[in-house]
NUKOLTI-920168 format. One record per residue (C-alpha): y, x, z. Coordinates in pm, whole numbers, plus 50000, padded with zeros to 5 digits. Layout:
REM NUKOLTI-920168
YXZ;...
REM end
This chain:
REM NUKOLTI-920168
511534859246619;511714893046808;509914892947121;511274916747424;508124939147455;508694948547845;509354909747937;506304900947751;504114928247907;505384918348239;504314882148181;500854895548050;500394913648404;501304887048577;498854864848402;496194889648450;496714889148813;496874850748862;493854841448627;491844871548638;492354882148991;493224915548867;494804939449105;498324947449034;498294985249043;495384986148813;496624958348547;500254974648558;498535010848495;496454998048212;499424980048010;501745007748086;499345031247929;501075025747591;502555055047391;504995032247230;506625022547564;510025043847674;510295055748020;513165027148068;510895001147944;508085013948193;510555012348490;511744976948383;508024963348353;507194975948685;510454961748845;509624928648710;506224928948809;506394943249170;509784922249219;508014887649113;504964897149345;507174901849616;509424873149600;506764848649444;506884822649708;510704821149692;510834819349355;508314789549321;510554772249584;513714778349359;511524765849050;510314734549267;513574723549335;514714724348960;511524712048786;510474678548732;507154689548673;505044699548979;504094737548964;500194730648980;500994711948665;503004738748470;500604762048232;500284798548405;501614812348084;504944791248120;505054792948513;504954831248470;507584829848213;509704807948446;509244833048748;510234863148520;513394843148424;514294834148786;513574867948936;516104882048648;518674855748734;518644855549118;517344888949227;518834914448982;522324918448890;521964943548589;520354915748345;522794891848194;521764853248279;522024847247888;519544872647814;517234863848108;517204826947969;517114833747587;514124858647611;512254836947839;512654807847580;511514830647321;508234838347517;507734801747591;507894794647222;505074820547157;502754811347463;503484771547471;505254749447208;508534735047122;508484710147426;507754742147639;510744762947526;513214732247599;511864729947933;512164766048040;515554765247877;516884736248082;515344747748419;516724783848399;520174770248287;520234747248561;519204774748802;521564798848679;524534773448703;523784762949078;522134793949210;524564795049505;524034760349605;520354760249642;519454746249971;516794764250165;514804754350499;517174750650821;516504779851034;516914761951367;515094731751253;511844753051150;512234790251179;508624798151050;509324780050713;512914793150714;511424828850737;508624824450515;510784810150211;513704835750267;511534865650263;508384852650056;505474855750306;502764831650379;503514808950654;500104816950841;501454856350840;504724845750978;503384825251250;501284849451383;503964879751365;506364855451528;504184849451830;503144887851862;506634904751795;509484875351853;512184865251605;514034897851556;511234920451518;509404896851262;512694891951072;513054928451042;509434933850933;509334907550666;512694923750526;510964958050542;508144945550359;510384935050056;511884967450036;510994999449798;508885023049975;509225060449938;507425079549682;506185103449888;504225134249789;502135159649976;502585196749852;499305215649787;499675245649991;496575258349866;498355263449568;502175264749601;504655261849917;506505231549986;509645249449891;508695261149589;507495227349456;510605213049554;512445236849360;510295233049028;510535193149072;514425197249078;514405220448783;512355192448575;514825167548668;513835151248998;515875141449292;513915154349585;514245155649980;512205166750257;509785143150413;510545126550740;508385138850961;505755164350822;506415197550683;504035192950359;505885159750282;508335154850009;510035124049879;510805119449505;513735096949434;513345092249082;509605092848992;507985086648657;504375081648555;502215108148702;500445118448419;503825128548275;504305151348565;503655190148490;503515196748857;500945169548909;498745180448625;498515215948740;497485201249132;500565214049286;500945179649479;499065147449582;500605115449613;500055103349997;502535085150229;503415104250575;501605077350767;498365087850579;499095123650636;499365116950994;495615108551033;494535141650881;497055158351122;495485140551429;492015150451339;492995184851308;490245200551144;490055238051158;488595262850912;485005265350921;484585230651060;481935205550949;483895173550868;482615138450738;484945113150584;482885081350583;485255060250368;487025084350154;488365071449820;490565075449663;490715110349816;494215115249952;493095121150316;489765140150239;491995165650035;494425168150271;491685178250522;490535203750298;494035220050287;494515217350640;491105237450671;492605263950432;489575256850206;487025273350419;484205248250594;482695220850473;483545184550414;481325155350331;483355126950150;481595093050124;482165061849947;479945030949856;481155030249502;480715053349199;483845048049043;485645057649358;483735086549392;484875097449069;488635096249163;487905117949452;486135144849221;489225142748988;491535151149260;489365176349415;489315195349049;492765190349002;493845201849374;491575233749348;489255224849621;485955239249686;484595228650009;484145189849955;480865176149856;480905140049722;478425113549794;477645075449740;477005063550071;477495028450256;479155036450578;477395009250767;473995025650720;472895053650947;472055087850818;469545104251051;470115139750901;473695139251027;473115127951388;475265146651622;475805175051364;479565168451258;482435185451441;484985157951315;484725124851160;487235103650988;486765067150962;489735053150764;488315018950793;488534990050516;491084964250655;493394933250588;496084960950457;499004943350605;500754973850663;501204984250288;502654954250170;505724971350051;503374990849825;500984961749724;502884930349764;499944910549589;498344916249944;500494886850074;498864860249828;495364872649837;494824877050176;493674845750408;493814844950774;490104837950791;489564872750609;490194893250942;486964882151093;484474894950830;486624925550821;486364932351193;482954928851198;482774955150891;484974980651091;483044975651405;479694984751219;481105015651050;482835031651366;479825023951556;477535039051305;479725068951247;480065076851595;476465086951607;477355117951383;479745133351633;478205162751816;479315169552174;483025177752221;483425166451889;485975143451768;486435110051576;489785094751427;489655059051345;492535046651103;493675017250924;496595006450703;497084974950878;499134963951180;496734938451320;495784946151705;492584927351637;491424952351355;493094982751552;493334986151940;490804960652011;488414976351798;489175007352005;488894991052347;485804974652263;483945003852118;485055023852452;483224999452663;480175001352488;480205036152432;480955057352751;479875091352610;483345086252429;487235085352567;490475084252403;492085117952347;495935123552298;496635118051924;500155137851965;498985174152063;498235184451713;501715168751562;505025187351540;506945185151846;509945168451682;507915135851611;505525135351919;508165110452069;508605087351774;505495068451750;504905044152042;503135013451961;504924979552014;503244978652370;504505012252481;501065026852484;501055063152426;496955064152382;497335051251990;499945057351696;500975024351559;503165027751270;505614999751129;507455000450804;510664984550985;510575008851267;509565042151098;510075037550723;506435044450644;503585023550577;502215002550852;499215024950988;497025027951312;495515060351420;493275063851736;491535097351841;488345095552026;486205128252171;482815128152263;481825141052619;480295177552627;
REM end
């Protein structure tokens, strides 16, 4: 019995995520680091894993309608084999139904028993015959449940967004979260111009477009493994979404500045700051974990940067030797990550509503501590990759009430003129930048700029 390696690999990754709590990107990277896999196999595995994570709630809903066994009683191996089969039947048009069913049956024989394979075959064949007649929750009867199942998001998340944004915006947001985000890179202008990089990538067979908002951004339409890209290994670019690049642009460091990045891993923003400073000045980049500091060091070396000093340091702890000495501080705070669901769909299933409470406490402590490092007339930028006001503007407004020596600074002045009017938050306030994937086609991101009085 010949097992299809890409499908088996996808099932192994999904099992690793479900049973071992593995991060999808890390487990995927580990399993794709296999010299025997072709590029087309890597692409298929990636599509299966991220597609199933995106649509897991919808897929499980469909399985529950056709299975006599309750989902919680199905073995994790068989459940993930079923999910893989359903995804191919319902959400792709390039895989024949026969292939989706037959390969799933083979996997069920290997990871289950004879009865498992018959069960998988029966469920998938039944779904394939009746996929156009599946009954979903009624939109008029229960809007939250309908949106939750249709767009595969936890009910609590849908409820919160409906209360905050209303039906139309929420449905657009849910839909956008299931779309594939741009693969955006930042040209490392310390080594190469954006236009020269675009030309090199196109000569290597990549389809490349200019970024939507920033001059240093490029979008690669047909990316492949970074380690297999010559331009990446030469340090010509860093993978970074434009929303993330905006944080560095708002901080606006100048050559010769002393900059502190208190939560800097994996290094995208820190290395962008060095680039904006023309590799002149001093940047101290900190993180709480040694292995994450190593990621920054690798990026620094590859990109040819000489002004970044990395340190293992807990951002909640106060460092007396830096009090009042830093020109510009970046606080890219830990958050729920609800703005990057497109990029990391497992966030939908690992986050709980209650997580916000502890995260907010952490965000406040980091911001309040980091503000003590800013010299008079200096700047601190607070950013997150979430769209939750409790973690964003509410944090800033409370901080300003408690710290009268800081005030909100215009975040737009250092941005290109062509985009200054694009990024207004949902309440129309211009003091903050709040990006949404459905409105701006970038990661959901928040940025606030604070200045210390002279």
